[in-house]
C-alpha positions in Angstrom: 2.6 82.9 27.0 4.0 81.4 24.0 7.0 78.9 24.4 9.4 78.0 21.6 9.9 74.4 20.9 13.1 74.0 19.2 12.7 70.4 17.8 10.3 68.9 15.1 9.4 66.0 17.5 7.7 66.7 21.0 6.2 64.2 23.5 4.3 64.8 26.8 6.1 64.1 30.0 3.5 61.2 30.6 4.6 59.4 27.3 8.3 59.9 28.3 7.7 58.5 31.7 6.1 55.4 30.3 9.0 54.7 27.9 12.0 56.9 27.8 13.7 54.9 25.1 10.8 55.4 22.8 11.1 59.1 23.3 14.9 58.8 22.1 13.7 56.7 19.1 11.0 59.1 18.2 13.6 61.8 17.5 15.5 59.6 15.0 18.8 60.8 16.3 17.7 64.4 17.0 16.5 66.0 20.1 12.9 65.6 21.3 11.2 68.2 23.3 9.5 66.5 26.4 6.4 68.9 27.3 4.8 69.4 30.7 1.4 71.2 30.3 2.3 72.0 26.7 5.6 73.8 27.7 9.1 72.3 27.0 10.2 71.1 30.2 13.5 69.7 28.8 14.9 68.1 25.8 15.8 64.5 25.4 19.1 64.5 23.6 20.7 61.2 22.1 24.3 60.7 23.1 25.6 61.1 19.6 23.9 64.3 19.0 25.1 65.6 22.4 28.6 64.7 21.5 28.2 66.5 18.2 27.0 69.7 20.1 29.9 69.5 22.5 32.3 69.3 19.6 30.8 72.4 18.0 30.9 74.3 21.4 34.6 73.4 21.8 35.3 74.4 18.1 33.5 77.9 18.7 35.8 78.4 21.9 38.9 77.4 20.0 37.9 79.9 17.2 37.4 82.6 19.9 40.9 81.9 21.4 42.5 82.1 17.9 40.7 85.3 17.0 41.7 86.9 20.3 45.4 85.9 19.6 45.2 87.3 16.0 43.9 90.5 17.4 46.7 91.0 19.9 48.8 92.8 17.2 51.7 90.3 17.2 52.9 88.8 14.1 51.5 85.2 13.5 54.2 82.5 13.3 54.2 80.0 10.5 54.6 76.4 11.5 54.3 73.1 9.8 52.0 70.5 11.0 54.9 67.9 10.7 56.8 70.2 13.2 54.1 69.9 15.8 
């Protein structure tokens, strides 16, 4: 079976166990796939990259909420940012 590796950098689980911080450094700020028997077991994601991913997920959810509210047929209200 073929498994997708969603990163440019991968390390074996043995390498990761020897030096986890080297795994983080190998990704140069991006996620690193940790492989077990040549299959991705998990991704090592640096804190900053994880924070950015969570921000994107939150933005997507807010976008869905806004789209649902716009689709309810009610007339949108205009407000100024200063009024908020």
